[in-house]
N, C-alpha and C positions, 0 to 999 in steps of 0.2 A: 442648782448648778452641779454638774458632775465633778468627781474628784479629778478626772483627767483635764478638763477644761480649766479648773482652778489652778492646777500645777502649771499649765501652759501660760496662763495669765501672769502668774507670779514670776516665772522665768522671763517673760517678755518685759516686765518692769525692770528687772535686773539688767537685761541686755540693753534696754534703752538708756539706762543710767550709765552703764559702762561705755556705750558708744558716745555719749555726750562728753565724758571725761577724756576719752582717747582722742577725740577730734580737736581738742583745744591745745594750741601751742603753749609751751612753757615760757614763762618770763625768764629774764636773765638770772634773777635771784633764785628762782625755782630750779633752773638748770644747774647753777652752781651748787645749790644745796643737794641736789640729786647726785652730782659727781662726788661731793664730799662724803655723802652717805654710802655710796656704792662705787668706790674708786676702781678703775680698771687694773687688772693684774698684768704686769709686764711679762711678755712672752720670754724675755731673757731670764727672768727670775725662775720661771717654770723650767727652762732648759738647764739652768744652774742646779736646781734641785734634782732634776733627772740625772744629771752627771754625778752629783754627790751620791744619790741613791744607787746608781749603777756601780759606783766604786765600793759602796758598802756591801751590795749584793755579791760583787766579785770577791771581796775579801771573805765574806761568809762562805762562798762556794769553795774557796781554797781551804778554809778552816774545816768545813764539813767533810769534803772529799779527800783533802790532803793532796790534791792534784792541781798543778799550776794550769793545766789546760782548761780546767773548770773555771778558773778565774778569768783567763783570757776569753773564754767563750761567753762568760757572763758580761764582761766589758763590751764585747762585740754586740751582744744582745742589747745592752743599754745604748750603745751608739746608734743602733738601728732605729730606736725610738725618736732620737733627737731630730732627725730629718726624715719625715714620713715619705717624702717624694722619692727618696732613694732606698727606702726600706726593702722593697722587693728585690732590687738589684743586690743589696748587701746580703740579704738572706741567701740568694742564689750563689753568691761568691763566698759565703762563709766557709764551706768545706775546703776551698783553695787557700784562703787567707789564714784561717785559724786551724792549725794542724797539730795534734789531733783535735777534732772538734767534739765538744760535748753539747749535743742538741738540748738536753734537759736544762743545763746551766744557762745556755743562750736564751732559751724560751722563758725560763723563770725570770731572768733579768729583764727581758723585754716586757713581760706582763707586769712586773712590779713597777717598772719605770712608766709604763702607760698609766698606771693607777695614780701617778703623781698629779695628773690632771684633776682628780677629785680634790686633792689638797689645795690646788689653785682655786677651785670653786669655793672652798671653805674660807680662804683668805679674803675673798670678795665680800663675805658676809660680815667682816669685822669693821 
C-alpha cells in the first residue's frame, strides 16, 4: 500500500467517526451540560467593557497628549465601535462633531475597543 493511500484511508476513518457524532441530536442533559460548560457571553457585557475601555483610552489620550481634544476624539472612536451599523456614518461625521479632531486618538480608541471582542472569547472558555 502506498503512503498516499494509507493517509487517505486514515483520514476517511476520522471523517466517518466525526460524521457519526455530528449527526446525533443531544439529549436534554447533554445540552444542559454543554451550556454550563460553555455559557454564552452577553453582548451587553461586551458593550459595557468596550465603554469602560474607551473611557480608559480617552483618559490615557489626555494624559499622554495633554490635549482635551485627544480625549474627546478617543471617546468618539470608542463610541463608533459600540454600534457597527452606524460606524461609517459616525466616522464621516467625526470632523464636524469633534472639533478639533485627532484622528490618531480616534483610531487608536476604535482599534483597542474592537479588540475587546477577543476578551469576550476568553470569557467563554471559563
